[in-house]
C-alpha positions in Angstrom: 79.0 86.0 64.9 77.1 89.2 64.5 77.9 91.9 62.0 76.9 95.4 62.6 73.9 96.9 60.9 76.2 99.4 59.1 78.3 96.5 57.7 75.2 94.7 56.6 73.8 97.8 54.9 77.1 98.5 53.1 77.1 94.9 51.7 73.5 95.1 50.7 74.0 98.4 48.8 77.2 97.4 47.0 76.9 97.1 43.2 77.4 93.6 41.9 78.5 95.3 38.7 81.4 96.9 40.5 82.4 93.7 42.5 82.3 91.3 39.5 85.3 92.9 37.7 87.3 92.7 40.9 86.5 89.0 41.1 87.6 88.6 37.5 90.8 90.4 38.1 91.5 88.4 41.2 91.1 85.0 39.6 92.7 85.8 36.3 95.8 87.2 38.1 96.2 83.7 39.6 95.7 81.9 36.3 92.1 80.9 36.7 89.4 81.7 34.1 86.1 83.7 33.9 84.4 80.5 33.0 85.5 79.0 36.3 84.4 82.1 38.2 81.0 81.9 36.5 80.8 78.2 37.4 81.4 79.1 41.1 78.7 81.9 41.0 76.2 79.5 39.3 76.9 76.8 41.8 76.2 79.1 44.7 73.2 81.0 43.4 71.7 78.7 40.7 71.7 81.6 38.3 72.6 81.1 34.6 75.5 83.0 33.2 73.0 85.1 31.2 71.2 86.0 34.4 74.5 87.0 36.1 75.2 89.2 33.0 71.8 90.8 33.4 72.6 91.7 37.0 75.8 93.3 35.9 74.2 95.2 33.1 71.4 96.5 35.4 73.9 97.4 38.1 72.0 95.4 40.7 72.9 95.8 44.3 74.1 92.7 46.3 70.6 92.7 47.9 69.0 92.5 44.5 71.5 89.9 43.3 70.8 87.5 46.1 67.1 88.2 46.4 66.0 85.5 44.0 69.0 83.2 44.4 68.5 79.6 45.3 71.5 79.2 47.5 73.1 75.8 47.0 72.1 73.3 49.8 75.8 72.5 50.3 76.7 76.2 50.9 76.7 75.4 54.7 79.9 73.4 54.0 81.7 76.7 53.2 83.9 77.3 56.2 86.7 79.7 57.0 87.5 83.3 57.6 86.8 86.2 55.2 87.2 89.8 56.2 87.9 88.7 59.8 84.6 86.8 60.2 84.0 83.1 60.1 81.5 82.7 57.3 79.7 79.9 59.0 79.0 82.1 62.1 77.6 85.1 60.3 74.0 85.6 61.4 72.6 88.0 58.7 71.7 85.8 55.7 72.5 88.3 53.0 75.9 89.1 54.5 76.6 85.4 54.9 75.7 84.8 51.3 77.9 87.6 50.1 80.8 86.3 52.2 80.2 82.8 50.9 80.8 84.1 47.4 83.9 86.0 48.5 85.2 82.8 50.1 84.6 80.8 47.0 86.3 83.4 44.8 89.3 83.3 47.2 89.5 79.5 47.0 89.4 79.7 43.2 92.2 82.3 43.2 94.3 80.2 45.5 94.2 77.3 43.1 91.9 75.0 44.9 90.4 72.2 42.8 86.9 72.9 41.5 85.6 69.7 43.1 86.6 71.0 46.5 85.3 74.5 45.9 81.9 73.2 44.8 81.6 71.1 47.9 80.4 68.0 46.1 80.5 66.0 49.3 
């Protein structure tokens, strides 16, 4: 599935520092913890919690956030719709990575078990 260039640019230019508190609010509202959220982010990107905090402090864009990420080799197992798009069909790598993260946060908020979220085959 192809996203538009405008959609891709909007995602690239979003501030991770603005999105992270939204993730926190979403998962805490459903009884999950910040530690679990950080575990999900670490699993997807291979970043340490300190590195994630650095991105927040420096108000990095999503493009900057994902630039050095080593995306988990099992990320291709993330399936389903987010924002009307099947994540597995998104063609633009950065947009797909951002939607992978959105999907993982959704699964965490919905109470899915961590073993399932982290796709430990």
